C-alpha positions in Angstrom: 116.2 108.8 137.9 112.7 107.3 136.9 111.2 105.1 139.3 111.0 101.9 137.0 114.8 102.3 136.2 116.2 100.6 139.4 113.7 97.9 139.4 114.4 97.3 135.8 117.9 97.3 136.3 117.6 95.0 139.2 115.6 92.6 137.3 117.9 92.7 134.4 121.2 92.2 136.3 119.6 89.6 138.4 119.5 87.6 135.4 123.2 87.5 135.4 124.2 87.1 138.9 127.4 85.3 139.2 127.8 82.2 141.3 124.2 81.2 141.2 123.4 78.5 138.8 120.0 79.2 136.8 119.8 76.0 134.9 117.1 73.5 135.8 117.5 70.5 137.4 118.2 67.7 135.1 116.9 64.9 137.4 115.3 62.3 135.0 112.3 61.9 137.4 111.4 65.6 137.0 108.6 66.5 134.7 108.9 69.1 132.2 106.7 71.4 134.1 108.8 70.9 137.2 112.1 71.8 135.0 110.3 74.9 134.0 109.3 75.8 137.4 112.6 75.4 138.7 114.2 77.5 136.1 111.7 80.3 137.0 112.6 79.8 140.8 116.3 80.2 140.2 115.4 83.3 138.1 113.4 85.1 140.7 115.7 84.0 143.4 118.6 85.5 141.5 116.5 88.7 141.0 115.8 89.1 144.9 119.5 88.4 145.7 120.8 91.1 143.3 117.9 93.5 144.4 119.2 93.4 148.2 122.3 95.7 148.1 120.6 98.4 146.4 117.5 97.9 148.4 119.7 98.1 151.4 121.1 101.6 150.1 117.4 102.9 149.5 116.8 101.9 153.1 120.0 103.8 154.2 118.6 106.7 152.4 115.1 106.3 154.1 116.5 106.3 157.6 118.7 109.2 157.1 115.4 111.2 155.7 113.5 109.9 158.8 116.3 111.2 161.2 116.4 114.4 159.2 112.7 114.9 159.5 112.8 114.2 163.3 115.6 116.8 163.9 113.7 119.4 161.8 110.6 118.7 163.7 112.4 119.0 167.1 113.8 122.4 166.0 110.4 123.7 164.9 111.5 123.9 161.4 108.2 123.1 159.5 109.4 123.8 156.1 112.3 121.6 156.6 110.1 118.6 158.0 107.8 118.9 155.1 110.6 118.9 152.8 112.0 115.6 154.3 108.5 114.2 154.3 108.0 115.0 150.6 111.2 113.1 149.9 110.2 110.1 152.0 106.8 110.1 150.1 108.6 109.8 146.8 111.2 107.7 147.7 109.8 104.7 146.0 108.4 106.2 143.1 110.6 109.3 141.8 113.2 110.4 144.6 116.2 110.3 142.4 114.3 112.8 140.0 113.0 115.2 142.7 115.6 117.6 143.8 114.7 119.3 147.2 114.9 123.0 148.0 115.8 121.9 151.5 119.9 121.8 151.5 120.2 119.2 153.9 117.5 117.1 152.3 119.1 117.6 149.0 122.6 116.7 150.0 121.0 113.4 151.4 119.4 112.8 147.8 122.6 113.6 145.9 124.5 111.3 147.9 122.0 108.5 147.2 121.8 109.0 143.7 125.8 109.0 143.3 126.2 105.9 145.5 123.5 104.1 143.5 124.9 105.1 140.1 128.5 103.8 141.3 126.8 100.5 142.4 125.4 100.2 139.0 128.6 100.9 137.0 130.1 98.0 139.3 127.4 95.9 138.2 127.5 96.6 134.3 130.4 94.2 133.7 128.9 91.3 135.3 125.6 92.2 133.3 127.5 92.3 130.1 129.6 89.2 130.7 127.1 86.7 132.3 124.0 87.8 130.0 125.3 85.4 127.3 125.7 82.6 129.8 122.0 82.9 130.8 121.1 82.7 127.1 123.1 79.2 126.8 121.2 77.9 129.9 117.9 79.1 128.5 118.7 77.1 125.0 120.0 74.2 127.0 116.6 73.8 129.1 114.5 73.9 125.9 117.0 71.3 124.4 116.8 69.2 127.4 112.9 69.3 127.4 112.7 68.2 123.7 115.1 65.4 124.5 112.9 64.1 127.4 110.0 64.5 125.0 108.5 67.2 127.0 107.5 69.0 123.9 104.5 71.1 125.4 106.8 72.3 128.1 109.5 73.3 125.6 107.0 75.0 123.7 105.7 77.1 126.6 109.3 77.8 127.7 110.2 78.9 123.9 106.9 81.0 124.1 108.2 82.6 127.5 111.6 83.4 126.0 110.2 85.2 123.5 108.1 87.4 126.1 111.6 87.5 127.9 113.4 88.8 124.8 110.7 91.5 124.3 110.8 92.4 127.8 114.7 92.9 127.9 114.5 94.9 124.7 112.4 97.2 126.5 114.9 97.9 129.3 116.8 100.8 129.7 119.7 99.2 127.7 121.8 102.1 126.8 124.3 101.0 129.2 126.2 98.7 129.2 125.0 97.1 125.7 122.6 98.2 123.0 119.1 97.0 122.1 120.5 95.1 119.3 122.9 93.0 121.4 120.1 92.2 123.7 117.8 90.9 120.9 120.7 89.1 119.1 121.7 87.3 122.3 118.3 85.8 123.3 117.7 85.2 119.7 120.4 82.8 119.5 119.4 81.1 122.8 115.7 80.3 121.9 115.9 78.9 118.4 115.5 75.3 119.7 111.9 75.1 118.8 111.9 77.8 116.1 110.4 75.8 113.1 108.5 77.0 110.1 104.8 76.9 109.8 103.5 77.3 106.2 100.1 77.3 104.4 98.6 77.9 101.3 99.2 76.3 97.8 101.1 73.1 98.0 101.3 72.0 94.5 105.1 71.5 94.6 105.2 70.9 98.2 106.2 74.7 99.1 104.2 74.5 102.1 105.4 70.9 103.0 108.1 71.6 105.6 110.9 69.2 105.9 110.6 67.2 109.2 112.3 68.0 112.2 113.4 71.4 110.8 114.4 73.9 113.8 116.7 76.4 114.8 115.1 78.8 112.1 115.4 82.4 112.4 114.1 83.5 108.9 112.2 82.5 105.9 111.6 83.4 102.4 109.0 82.4 99.6 109.4 82.3 96.0 106.4 81.1 93.6 106.8 77.3 94.3 109.6 77.0 96.6 110.7 77.9 100.2 113.8 78.7 102.0 114.7 78.8 105.8 117.6 80.4 107.4 119.1 78.6 110.3 120.9 80.1 113.2 124.2 78.3 112.4 124.2 80.3 109.2 123.1 77.5 106.8 120.2 77.4 104.3 117.4 74.6 103.8 115.0 74.5 100.8 112.4 72.8 99.7 109.5 72.8 96.9 109.7 73.1 93.2 113.1 72.4 91.8 112.7 72.1 88.0 115.5 75.0 87.6 117.6 74.2 90.8 116.2 76.8 93.0 116.1 74.3 95.9 119.7 72.8 95.2 121.4 74.8 97.8 125.0 75.1 96.9 127.0 72.6 98.8 129.2 74.1 101.5 127.1 77.2 101.8 127.5 78.5 105.6 127.9 81.9 107.0 124.7 83.0 105.7 122.9 86.1 107.6 119.9 86.7 105.2 117.9 84.9 102.2 115.7 85.9 99.5 113.6 84.0 97.0 112.8 85.0 93.3 110.1 83.4 91.2 112.5 80.4 90.4 115.9 81.4 91.9 117.3 81.9 95.2 119.6 84.4 97.0 121.7 84.4 100.1 123.7 86.8 101.8 126.9 85.9 103.6 128.4 87.3 106.8 131.3 88.7 104.6 129.0 91.0 102.5 129.0 88.9 99.8 126.0 87.4 97.6 125.6 83.6 96.6 122.7 83.2 93.9 121.4 79.5 92.3 118.5 78.5 90.5 116.9 80.0 87.2 119.3 82.1 85.4 117.8 83.1 81.9 117.3 86.6 82.8 120.7 86.6 84.7 119.4 87.0 88.0 122.0 84.8 89.4 124.9 86.3 87.9 125.8 88.3 90.6 127.8 91.4 89.7 131.4 91.1 89.8 133.2 92.6 92.8 129.8 93.2 94.6 130.7 93.4 98.4 129.8 95.4 101.6 126.0 94.2 101.2 123.8 94.2 103.8 120.6 93.3 102.6 118.9 91.3 99.5 115.6 91.1 98.0 114.4 89.1 94.8 111.3 88.8 93.0 110.5 87.1 89.6 113.3 87.4 87.2 115.5 90.1 89.1 117.5 90.7 92.1 118.7 93.7 94.1 121.1 94.4 97.0 121.6 97.0 99.5 125.1 98.1 100.1 126.4 99.5 103.6 127.1 102.9 102.2 123.2 102.9 101.4 123.3 102.5 97.6 121.4 99.8 95.7 122.7 97.5 93.1 120.1 95.8 90.8 120.6 92.7 88.1 118.6 90.3 86.0 115.9 91.4 83.8 114.9 94.8 83.0 112.0 95.0 80.9 110.2 97.6 82.7 113.2 99.5 84.2 113.2 97.8 87.4 117.1 97.4 87.3 117.0 101.4 86.7 118.0 102.6 90.2 117.4 106.2 90.5 121.1 107.7 90.0 120.7 110.1 93.1 119.2 107.4 95.3 121.1 107.2 98.8 120.8 106.6 102.6 118.8 103.6 102.0 118.3 101.2 104.9 115.8 98.6 103.4 114.9 97.2 100.2 112.2 95.1 98.6 111.5 93.7 95.1 108.2 93.4 93.2 107.1 91.6 90.0 108.8 94.3 88.0 109.2 97.2 90.3 111.4 97.8 93.5 111.0 99.9 96.7 113.6 101.7 99.1 113.2 102.7 102.3 115.2 105.7 103.1 116.9 106.5 106.6 114.4 109.7 106.8 111.4 107.3 106.9 110.5 108.2 103.0 109.9 105.6 100.3 111.2 105.8 96.5 109.7 103.3 94.1 110.5 102.6 90.4 109.9 100.3 87.7 106.6 99.0 86.1 103.8 101.3 87.1 100.7 99.8 85.4 98.8 99.9 88.6 100.2 102.8 90.3 102.7 100.6 92.5 105.5 103.1 92.1 103.2 106.0 92.7 104.2 106.3 96.5 101.5 108.3 98.3 102.7 111.9 98.8 102.0 112.1 102.8 103.7 108.7 103.4 106.4 109.0 106.0 107.6 107.8 109.4 108.2 104.5 107.5 110.2 101.8 109.2 109.8 98.7 106.9 108.5 98.3 103.3 107.0 95.1 101.3 106.5 94.5 97.5 103.8 92.3 96.0 103.4 91.5 92.6 101.8 94.8 91.7 101.2 96.2 95.1 103.2 97.6 98.2 102.8 97.9 101.7 104.6 100.3 104.2 104.7 99.9 108.0 104.7 103.0 110.1 106.4 103.9 113.3 103.1 103.7 114.9 102.7 100.2 114.0 100.0 100.8 111.3 100.2 99.7 107.8 99.6 101.7 104.5 99.1 99.9 101.3 98.8 101.1 97.6 99.0 99.5 93.9 97.0 97.0 92.5 93.7 96.1 94.7 91.5 93.9 92.9 91.7 91.4 95.7 91.6 93.7 98.6 95.5 93.2 99.0 96.2 97.0 99.8 93.0 97.5 102.0 94.4 96.6 105.4 92.2 95.3 108.0 90.3 97.8 110.1 91.7 96.7 113.6 95.2 95.9 112.4 97.7 97.6 114.7 101.0 97.1 116.8 102.5 95.6 113.4 106.2 94.5 113.7 106.9 93.0 110.3 105.0 93.0 106.9 105.1 90.5 103.7 103.8 90.6 100.6 104.0 88.7 97.3 101.7 87.7 94.4 98.2 89.4 95.3 98.0 89.0 99.0 99.7 90.7 102.1 100.7 89.6 105.5 101.4 91.5 108.9 103.0 90.4 112.2 102.0 91.8 115.2 103.9 92.5 118.6 102.2 89.8 120.4 103.3 87.0 117.6 100.0 86.9 115.4 99.9 86.6 112.0 97.0 88.2 109.7 97.0 87.7 105.8 94.4 89.3 103.5 93.9 89.8 99.7 93.5 86.7 97.1 92.6 83.9 99.1 91.8 81.1 96.4 94.8 79.0 97.3 94.2 79.2 101.1 97.0 81.7 101.9 94.6 83.9 103.9 93.7 80.8 106.1 96.2 81.2 108.7 96.4 78.1 111.0 94.5 78.5 114.2 97.5 76.9 116.2 100.1 79.2 115.0 101.2 81.6 118.0 104.3 83.4 119.1 105.7 83.7 115.3 109.0 85.9 115.1 109.1 86.2 111.4 107.0 85.9 108.1 107.6 85.9 104.2 105.3 85.4 101.5 105.6 83.4 98.5 103.3 83.9 95.3 100.5 81.5 96.6 101.7 80.6 100.3 103.1 82.3 103.5 105.8 81.3 105.9 106.2 82.1 109.3 108.9 81.2 111.9 107.2 80.2 115.2 107.6 77.4 117.8 106.9 74.0 116.4 106.7 70.4 117.7 109.7 68.5 116.5 
């Protein structure tokens, strides 16, 4: 076992130690900083507490190796003493993965590995059961800080939560739960200050975010309106409403994804069905009868598309340029994106398929493009995010929207609409390039720790910690 595995496991399990409260003190005399510090102290104390039994096991192994070395030395067995010495030297680094040629030393190593593995299995149920408890305590602390008007401390805690989420996702989480569970549990626990930051053209108040909007996990931008999905499955909309695009259907709940067209809106529910509202003269809001088992949605201008759990794509609305003509052999799709009159599909093998209007080469996918993990379509251009964190663009480029910044790297999400492009980096920074006449490339200087982005035709949206 790699040297990093034990500390990581210890730190991860320590989060969830039973019988040891990690909630911050709620003494009204306490300052916000003190509450955060107290929380961190409990966190560190629990890690130390959980580390103790495994450290004791490692110490027993060390003592056994010392005894074996002493016996070999007394017997004049230089080879055996050397083997024991080598095992001792690697004890804190890579001992579990370093078999010894000496039988006695190897027996000790195997016993240590087996006992440690057994202890980890015993801890696994506690890790799985109490991880959610830690999440709720974390959420409660942020909420308490907000209630006490310790806004800056709450923002700092939310930012730290984002760091912890990324750290947890990087741990060896194959057992007892997968990475998706880690991320979703922590995501549900940290939205108390996750709001919306918007910039660009505000002619119809599409960047005027409703006051006190928090608990946001996703955003979507249309031409003059914006949508936000909250962690409780509800949707908030604002901006232009001449065709009812911001009039969220009464009682809409259980939403897991949102999308915005030019003047219409889509919502994907947890039961795999789609709800649409707004401008419908091109039938973009007439969801095909019987459409279900949907896992992703996208829209742009006057059409809508849906990705089903079986990897197939369904499209409806305006079809003036063949944007609804899904390639008949298209299968194995894992993500979709919609342009003004063209569509993109990302396949499970990391390749991209495009169809529809091609007046600017937007459906001419670069021949060498592969290892793609996400796609985004603008009006007449496209972006592809590769597994190495770099971005490739193609199509209409009159405003430099496909010319990615030279130093752009470590990207984890992309967005495009209109004639500009946006990227979210692993450290929560947002970059925008391309058409800038409406201020959409002027990323707010105070924007930090963003977790999601979306783009309207002339504006950009980001999910990030905000002051209520």
